[in-house]
N, CA and C of each residue as an Amber inpcrd file, in Angstrom:
protein
   450
  30.5520000   3.8850000   5.1930000  29.5970000   4.9230000   4.8360000
  29.6110000   5.9980000   5.9290000  29.7300000   7.2220000   5.5200000
  29.7080000   8.3310000   6.4570000  28.2630000   8.6330000   6.8410000
  27.9960000   8.6210000   8.1320000  26.6620000   8.9720000   8.6130000
  26.7810000  10.2290000   9.4680000  25.8380000  11.1050000   9.3210000
  25.8190000  12.2990000  10.1320000  24.3640000  12.6740000  10.3600000
  24.1550000  13.4510000  11.3960000  22.7860000  13.8330000  11.7220000
  22.6230000  15.3230000  11.4790000  21.8770000  15.6500000  10.4400000
  21.6160000  17.0520000  10.1370000  20.2340000  17.4700000  10.6340000
  19.6100000  16.5940000  11.4400000  18.2970000  16.9070000  11.9930000
  17.1430000  16.6550000  11.0470000  17.4290000  16.1700000   9.8650000
  16.3700000  15.9180000   8.8790000  15.8460000  14.4940000   9.0060000
  14.6080000  14.3140000   8.5620000  14.0120000  12.9860000   8.4940000
  13.9480000  12.5820000   7.0320000  14.4970000  11.4080000   6.7440000
  14.5040000  10.8800000   5.3810000  13.5480000   9.7060000   5.3390000
  12.7640000   9.6200000   4.2730000  11.7640000   8.5630000   4.1280000
  11.9980000   7.8140000   2.8230000  11.9320000   6.5010000   2.9050000
  11.9520000   5.6470000   1.7130000  10.8900000   4.5800000   1.9360000
  10.2600000   4.1430000   0.8770000   9.2150000   3.1310000   1.0580000
   9.3150000   2.0470000   0.0040000   8.6910000   0.9250000   0.3030000
   8.6710000  -0.1720000  -0.6470000   8.1210000  -1.4370000  -0.0290000
   8.1650000  -2.5050000  -0.8130000   7.6860000  -3.8080000  -0.3640000
   8.8120000  -4.5710000   0.3280000  10.0290000  -4.4750000  -0.2010000
  11.2200000  -5.0870000   0.3950000  10.9900000  -6.5700000   0.6980000
  10.4500000  -7.2890000  -0.2830000  10.0650000  -8.6830000  -0.0660000
  11.2760000  -9.5990000   0.0570000  12.1040000  -9.6410000  -0.9480000
  13.3820000 -10.3560000  -0.8670000  14.4530000  -9.2730000  -0.8790000
  14.9750000  -8.9590000   0.2880000  15.9490000  -7.8750000   0.4190000
  17.1610000  -8.1730000  -0.4700000  17.4880000  -7.2530000  -1.3680000
  18.5630000  -7.4710000  -2.3330000  19.4610000  -6.2350000  -2.4130000
  20.5860000  -6.3220000  -3.1490000  21.5270000  -5.2010000  -3.2120000
  20.9060000  -3.8750000  -3.6440000  19.9160000  -3.8940000  -4.5150000
  19.2540000  -2.6530000  -4.9130000  18.5830000  -1.9670000  -3.7340000
  17.9100000  -2.7510000  -2.8920000  17.2800000  -2.1990000  -1.6840000
  18.3390000  -1.6240000  -0.7450000  19.3860000  -2.4150000  -0.5130000
  20.4380000  -2.0030000   0.4260000  21.0910000  -0.7020000  -0.0270000
  21.4400000  -0.6180000  -1.3010000  22.0940000   0.5890000  -1.8130000
  21.1790000   1.8080000  -1.7150000  19.9060000   1.6470000  -2.0430000
  18.9640000   2.7660000  -1.9430000  18.8510000   3.2440000  -0.4960000
  18.7170000   2.3150000   0.4380000  18.5590000   2.6970000   1.8450000
  19.8450000   3.3010000   2.4140000  21.0060000   2.7740000   2.0230000
  22.2760000   3.3610000   2.4690000  22.4300000   4.7760000   1.9160000
  22.0470000   4.9590000   0.6660000  22.0900000   6.2900000   0.0710000
  21.1640000   7.2380000   0.8390000  19.9570000   6.7720000   1.1330000
  18.9970000   7.6060000   1.8710000  19.5870000   8.0280000   3.2150000
  20.1780000   7.0920000   3.9250000  20.7730000   7.4070000   5.2270000
  21.9250000   8.3910000   5.0810000  22.6630000   8.3060000   3.9790000
  23.8100000   9.2010000   3.7810000  23.3920000  10.6640000   3.6390000
  22.1030000  10.9000000   3.3980000  21.6000000  12.2720000   3.3110000
  21.5130000  12.9180000   4.6860000  21.7090000  12.1350000   5.7360000
  21.7650000  12.6390000   7.0970000  20.4530000  12.5070000   7.8300000
  20.5500000  12.4630000   9.1480000  19.3470000  12.4260000   9.9570000
  18.7760000  11.0440000  10.1640000  17.4810000  11.0130000  10.4340000
  16.7630000   9.7850000  10.7750000  16.1820000   9.1570000   9.5160000
  16.4840000   7.8690000   9.2790000  15.9240000   7.1620000   8.1330000
  14.7150000   6.3510000   8.5680000  13.5640000   6.7470000   8.0550000
  12.3160000   6.0240000   8.2990000  11.9410000   5.2870000   7.0220000
  11.6100000   4.0080000   7.1670000  11.2360000   3.1920000   6.0190000
   9.7610000   2.8450000   6.1230000   9.0020000   3.1940000   5.0870000
   7.5990000   2.8090000   4.9830000   7.5220000   1.4580000   4.2910000
   6.8930000   0.4930000   4.9310000   6.8190000  -0.8740000   4.4180000
   5.3820000  -1.2020000   4.0330000   5.1740000  -1.5630000   2.7620000
   3.8320000  -1.9660000   2.3280000   3.3770000  -3.1900000   3.1180000
   2.1390000  -3.1550000   3.5800000   1.5590000  -4.2920000   4.3000000
   1.3830000  -5.4760000   3.3550000   1.0780000  -6.6270000   3.9160000
   0.7920000  -7.8050000   3.0930000  -0.3830000  -7.5350000   2.1600000
  -1.4200000  -6.8690000   2.6760000  -2.6170000  -6.5860000   1.8770000
  -2.2790000  -5.6990000   0.6840000  -1.5640000  -4.6120000   0.9270000
  -1.2480000  -3.7070000  -0.1880000  -0.2620000  -4.3560000  -1.1630000
   0.6130000  -5.2290000  -0.6640000   1.5430000  -5.9450000  -1.5480000
   0.7860000  -6.8590000  -2.5040000  -0.2240000  -7.5670000  -1.9990000
  -1.0390000  -8.4460000  -2.8620000  -1.7390000  -7.6380000  -3.9530000
  -2.2180000  -6.4570000  -3.6060000  -2.8760000  -5.5940000  -4.5960000
  -1.8700000  -5.1690000  -5.6680000  -0.6710000  -4.7980000  -5.2490000
   0.3480000  -4.3100000  -6.1840000   1.0270000  -5.4160000  -6.9870000
   1.2730000  -6.5690000  -6.3650000   2.1060000  -7.6040000  -6.9860000
   1.3770000  -8.9030000  -7.3130000   0.1510000  -9.0720000  -6.8150000
  -0.5950000 -10.2920000  -7.1240000  -0.7430000 -11.2140000  -5.9230000
  -1.5880000 -12.2410000  -6.0650000  -1.9650000 -13.0930000  -4.9310000
  -0.8400000 -13.9700000  -4.3670000   0.2320000 -14.1700000  -5.1150000
   1.3290000 -15.0180000  -4.6290000   2.3920000 -14.2360000  -3.8650000
   2.1760000 -12.9710000  -3.6970000   3.1280000 -12.1230000  -2.9950000
   2.4540000 -11.5110000  -1.7780000   3.1590000 -11.1910000  -0.7370000
   4.6070000 -11.2700000  -0.6310000   5.0920000 -12.6920000  -0.3370000
   6.3790000 -12.9000000  -0.5520000   7.0250000 -14.1580000  -0.1820000
   7.1360000 -14.2120000   1.3460000   7.6460000 -13.1380000   1.9280000
   7.7710000 -13.0150000   3.3880000   6.6740000 -12.0920000   3.8970000
   6.0620000 -12.4500000   5.0290000   4.9990000 -11.5910000   5.5620000
   5.5880000 -10.2790000   6.0900000   4.7020000  -9.3390000   6.3640000
   5.1360000  -7.9900000   6.7460000   5.9960000  -7.9740000   8.0040000
   5.7630000  -8.8980000   8.9270000   6.5440000  -8.9100000  10.1690000
   7.9750000  -9.3800000   9.9120000   8.1440000 -10.3730000   9.0280000
   9.4900000 -10.8350000   8.6810000  10.2270000  -9.7640000   7.8810000
   9.5140000  -9.0930000   6.9710000  10.1370000  -8.0260000   6.1880000
  10.5430000  -6.8680000   7.0850000   9.6770000  -6.5410000   8.0430000
   9.9770000  -5.4580000   8.9830000  11.2070000  -5.8110000   9.8210000
  11.2630000  -7.0470000  10.3030000  12.3980000  -7.4840000  11.1160000
  13.7060000  -7.3930000  10.3260000  13.6830000  -7.8120000   9.0670000
  14.8910000  -7.7430000   8.2350000  15.3620000  -6.3000000   8.0930000
  14.4330000  -5.3810000   7.8320000  14.7970000  -3.9700000   7.6770000
  15.2980000  -3.3700000   8.9860000  14.6480000  -3.7150000  10.0910000
  15.0530000  -3.1700000  11.3930000  16.4540000  -3.6260000  11.7940000
  16.9110000  -4.7230000  11.2320000  18.2430000  -5.2270000  11.5580000
  19.3470000  -4.6240000  10.6980000  18.9940000  -3.7210000   9.8060000
  19.9970000  -2.9730000   9.0500000  20.4270000  -1.7870000   9.9100000
  21.7140000  -1.6570000  10.1550000  22.2060000  -0.6330000  11.0870000
  21.8620000   0.7860000  10.6590000  21.6550000   1.0130000   9.3830000
  21.3960000   2.3670000   8.8920000  19.9110000   2.7130000   8.8390000
  19.0330000   1.7840000   9.1790000  17.5880000   2.0490000   9.2300000
  17.2210000   2.3720000  10.6730000  16.5880000   3.5240000  10.8810000
  16.2330000   3.9500000  12.2320000  14.8460000   3.5010000  12.6640000
  13.9210000   3.4420000  11.7320000  12.5470000   3.0630000  12.0880000
  11.8450000   2.5030000  10.8590000  10.9810000   1.5030000  11.0870000
  10.1890000   0.9100000  10.0110000   8.7220000   1.0270000  10.3960000
   7.9200000   1.5680000   9.4770000   6.4890000   1.7480000   9.7030000
   5.7320000   1.0090000   8.6050000   4.8530000   0.0830000   9.0090000
   4.0320000  -0.6460000   8.0370000   2.8310000   0.2210000   7.6800000
   2.5500000   0.3330000   6.3740000   1.3530000   1.0700000   5.9580000
   0.5100000   0.1960000   5.0380000  -0.7990000   0.3900000   5.1100000
  -1.7520000  -0.5020000   4.4470000  -2.2460000   0.0160000   3.1020000
  -1.9330000   1.2560000   2.7830000  -2.3900000   1.8320000   1.5180000
  -1.4900000   1.3720000   0.3710000  -2.0170000   1.4000000  -0.8340000
  -1.2270000   1.0510000  -2.0150000  -0.1710000   2.1270000  -2.2720000
  -0.5340000   3.3730000  -2.1500000   0.3880000   4.5000000  -2.3300000
   0.8240000   4.9970000  -0.9450000   2.0000000   5.5960000  -0.8170000
   2.4810000   6.0600000   0.4840000   1.9620000   7.4390000   0.8980000
   0.9910000   7.9610000   0.1810000   0.5050000   9.3280000   0.4110000
   0.1770000   9.6020000   1.8750000  -0.6780000   8.7780000   2.4810000
  -1.1310000   9.0400000   3.8540000   0.0020000   8.9620000   4.8670000
   0.8720000   7.9700000   4.7310000   1.9750000   7.8310000   5.6880000
   2.9470000   9.0080000   5.5570000   3.1570000   9.4820000   4.3460000
   4.0390000  10.6370000   4.1460000   3.4100000  11.8860000   4.7510000
   2.1170000  12.0610000   4.5420000   1.4310000  13.2310000   5.1170000
   1.4030000  13.1590000   6.6450000   1.3510000  11.9400000   7.2060000
   1.3990000  11.7820000   8.6650000   2.7940000  12.0780000   9.2100000
   3.8140000  11.5450000   8.5600000   5.1890000  11.6740000   9.0540000
   5.8410000  13.0000000   8.6630000   5.4520000  13.5540000   7.5200000
   6.0210000  14.7830000   6.9650000   7.5550000  14.8050000   7.0280000
   8.1920000  13.8610000   6.3220000   9.6560000  13.8550000   6.2950000
  10.1860000  15.0740000   5.5410000  11.4430000  15.3710000   5.7540000
  12.0810000  16.4540000   5.0060000  12.4170000  16.0060000   3.5900000
  12.8260000  14.7330000   3.4690000  13.2780000  14.1970000   2.1820000
  12.6490000  12.8310000   1.9500000  12.2470000  12.5860000   0.7090000
  11.7650000  11.2640000   0.2920000  12.7150000  10.7640000  -0.7910000
  13.2070000   9.5290000  -0.6310000  14.1190000   8.9450000  -1.6140000
  13.3750000   7.8640000  -2.3840000  13.4700000   7.9340000  -3.7160000
  12.8250000   6.9500000  -4.5960000  13.8240000   6.5140000  -5.6570000
  13.5930000   5.3300000  -6.2070000  14.3780000   4.8770000  -7.3450000
  14.0200000   5.7050000  -8.5650000  14.9540000   5.8340000  -9.5050000
  14.7570000   6.6780000 -10.6950000  13.8720000   6.0280000 -11.7440000
  12.8290000   5.3270000 -11.3370000  11.9100000   4.7210000 -12.3040000
  10.9330000   5.7590000 -12.8480000  10.7600000   6.8290000 -12.1080000
   9.8500000   7.9030000 -12.5110000  10.5350000   9.2410000 -12.2770000
   9.9580000  10.2850000 -12.8400000  10.4920000  11.6290000 -12.6040000
   9.9500000  12.1570000 -11.2760000  10.6040000  13.1830000 -10.7670000
  10.1410000  13.8200000  -9.5310000   8.7160000  14.3200000  -9.7030000
   8.4260000  14.8970000 -10.8600000   7.0790000  15.4270000 -11.1180000
   6.0310000  14.3120000 -11.0900000   6.3520000  13.1680000 -11.7150000
   5.4130000  12.0330000 -11.7140000   5.1930000  11.5010000 -10.3040000
   6.2630000  11.3680000  -9.5420000   6.1570000  10.8660000  -8.1680000
   5.3160000  11.8140000  -7.3310000   5.6020000  13.1140000  -7.4480000
   4.8500000  14.1010000  -6.6630000   3.3640000  14.0530000  -7.0080000
   3.0510000  13.8800000  -8.2990000   1.6560000  13.8560000  -8.7470000
   0.9620000  12.5460000  -8.3600000   1.5810000  11.3990000  -8.6650000
   0.9540000  10.0960000  -8.4150000   0.8070000   9.8260000  -6.9180000
   1.8630000  10.0890000  -6.1510000   1.8290000   9.8180000  -4.7140000
   1.3090000  10.9980000  -3.8990000   1.0040000  12.1030000  -4.5790000
   0.4720000  13.3140000  -3.9220000   1.3780000  13.7640000  -2.7720000
   2.6490000  13.9350000  -3.0890000   3.6480000  14.3340000  -2.1020000
   3.5950000  15.8500000  -1.9210000   3.4660000  16.3180000  -0.6750000
   3.4340000  17.7690000  -0.4430000   4.7040000  18.4490000  -0.9550000
   4.5710000  19.6920000  -1.3850000   5.7090000  20.4550000  -1.9110000
   6.8040000  20.6660000  -0.8720000   6.4520000  20.5710000   0.4100000
   7.4440000  20.7760000   1.4720000   8.4020000  19.5910000   1.6080000
   8.0640000  18.4540000   0.9890000   8.9210000  17.2620000   1.0460000
   9.8060000  17.2390000  -0.2030000  11.1170000  17.3030000   0.0130000
  12.0590000  17.2220000  -1.1050000  12.1220000  15.7740000  -1.5920000
  12.0800000  15.5690000  -2.9030000  12.1920000  14.2270000  -3.4760000
  13.5700000  14.0880000  -4.1060000  14.2870000  13.0420000  -3.6970000
  15.6160000  12.7560000  -4.2360000  15.5440000  11.3980000  -4.9230000
  16.0330000  11.3380000  -6.1600000  16.0100000  10.0880000  -6.9210000
  17.3490000   9.3740000  -6.8210000  17.2830000   8.0390000  -6.7500000
  18.4800000   7.2060000  -6.6980000  18.5030000   6.3150000  -7.9310000
  19.6700000   6.1590000  -8.5790000  19.7320000   5.3360000  -9.8010000
  19.3070000   3.8900000  -9.5460000  18.6660000   3.3010000 -10.5250000
  18.2650000   1.9000000 -10.4520000  19.5260000   1.0360000 -10.5420000
  19.6300000   0.0530000  -9.6730000  20.7790000  -0.8500000  -9.6490000
  20.5390000  -1.9870000 -10.6460000  21.5630000  -2.2860000 -11.4480000
  21.4420000  -3.3640000 -12.4320000  22.4840000  -4.4460000 -12.1660000
  22.2200000  -5.6340000 -12.7050000  23.1840000  -6.7260000 -12.5800000
  24.2310000  -6.6210000 -13.6920000  25.1190000  -7.5980000 -13.7690000
  26.2100000  -7.5520000 -14.7520000  25.7110000  -7.5930000 -16.1950000
  24.4690000  -8.0460000 -16.3950000  23.8750000  -8.0780000 -17.7430000
  23.0960000  -6.8110000 -18.0710000  23.0380000  -5.8800000 -17.1130000
  22.3020000  -4.6420000 -17.3290000  20.8270000  -4.7310000 -16.9900000
  20.3950000  -5.8540000 -16.3990000  18.9950000  -6.0090000 -16.0030000
  18.7640000  -5.4000000 -14.6280000  17.6260000  -4.7510000 -14.4620000
  17.2650000  -4.1590000 -13.1800000  17.2220000  -5.2520000 -12.1090000
  17.8560000  -4.9680000 -10.9630000  17.7720000  -5.8930000  -9.8360000
  16.4730000  -5.5850000  -9.1050000  15.5700000  -6.5440000  -9.0880000
  14.2950000  -6.3810000  -8.3950000  13.8600000  -7.7300000  -7.8470000
  12.9900000  -7.7000000  -6.8570000  12.4630000  -8.9420000  -6.3020000
  11.7450000  -9.7380000  -7.3800000  10.9440000  -9.0670000  -8.2030000
  10.2150000  -9.7490000  -9.2770000  11.1840000 -10.4600000 -10.2180000
  12.2700000  -9.7800000 -10.6070000  13.2580000 -10.4030000 -11.4920000
  13.9920000 -11.5530000 -10.8080000  14.2750000 -11.4150000  -9.5070000
  14.9240000 -12.5020000  -8.7700000  14.0260000 -13.7370000  -8.7080000
  12.7270000 -13.5290000  -8.4900000  11.7760000 -14.6480000  -8.4520000
  11.7290000 -15.3320000  -9.8130000  11.6430000 -14.5380000 -10.8860000
  11.6150000 -15.1150000 -12.2400000  12.8770000 -15.9250000 -12.5160000
  14.0250000 -15.3780000 -12.1360000  15.2950000 -16.0710000 -12.3630000
  15.3420000 -17.3800000 -11.5740000  14.8660000 -17.3590000 -10.3360000
  14.8460000 -18.5750000  -9.5160000  13.9310000 -19.6320000 -10.1310000
  12.7780000 -19.1970000 -10.6570000  11.8510000 -20.1390000 -11.2910000
  12.4710000 -20.7580000 -12.5390000  13.1800000 -19.9710000 -13.3220000
  13.8530000 -20.4840000 -14.5260000  14.9260000 -21.4990000 -14.1290000
  15.6910000 -21.1820000 -13.0770000  16.7430000 -22.0930000 -12.6240000
  16.1730000 -23.4100000 -12.1210000  15.0240000 -23.3680000 -11.4420000
  14.3810000 -24.5880000 -10.9540000  13.9380000 -25.4440000 -12.1310000
  13.3280000 -24.8170000 -13.1340000  12.8750000 -25.5410000 -14.3280000
  14.0660000 -26.1570000 -15.0600000  15.1530000 -25.4100000 -15.1880000
  16.3420000 -25.9000000 -15.8960000  17.0630000 -27.0230000 -15.1470000
  16.8870000 -27.0680000 -13.8150000  17.5340000 -28.1090000 -13.0130000
  16.8000000 -29.4410000 -13.0720000  15.5760000 -29.4470000 -13.5860000
  14.7800000 -30.6900000 -13.6230000  15.2030000 -31.5850000 -14.7500000
């Protein structure tokens, strides 16, 4: 992967509970835009609100450590809010990278992203069956495999 520093700050955020190829590809893409890649990591509290009482699988410190050990991630910041609005307004990155689950307009409206922050969408990564690769889907698949092995 070609990395270069154009002086810009790139921001991506998420729960990153079970780090998978979709996460890696999104973060590598974000870094390829140049500059410093900052990752906003949902806290354990905000993850429980978003995903339910059985999540996260890994606590915020383990998730942060995993992300910090990726060579293309420059900094990881844990945030406690459900939406990344406050952390984005504090950091004021040049670019925010999100998966293409929503439109730029929806992301800007829901997350209240300032107009000065460019939003770049990255395609959702799918498996060989065309299913979205996500932590939730990986957990479901693991549960099915455990049941089938009994």
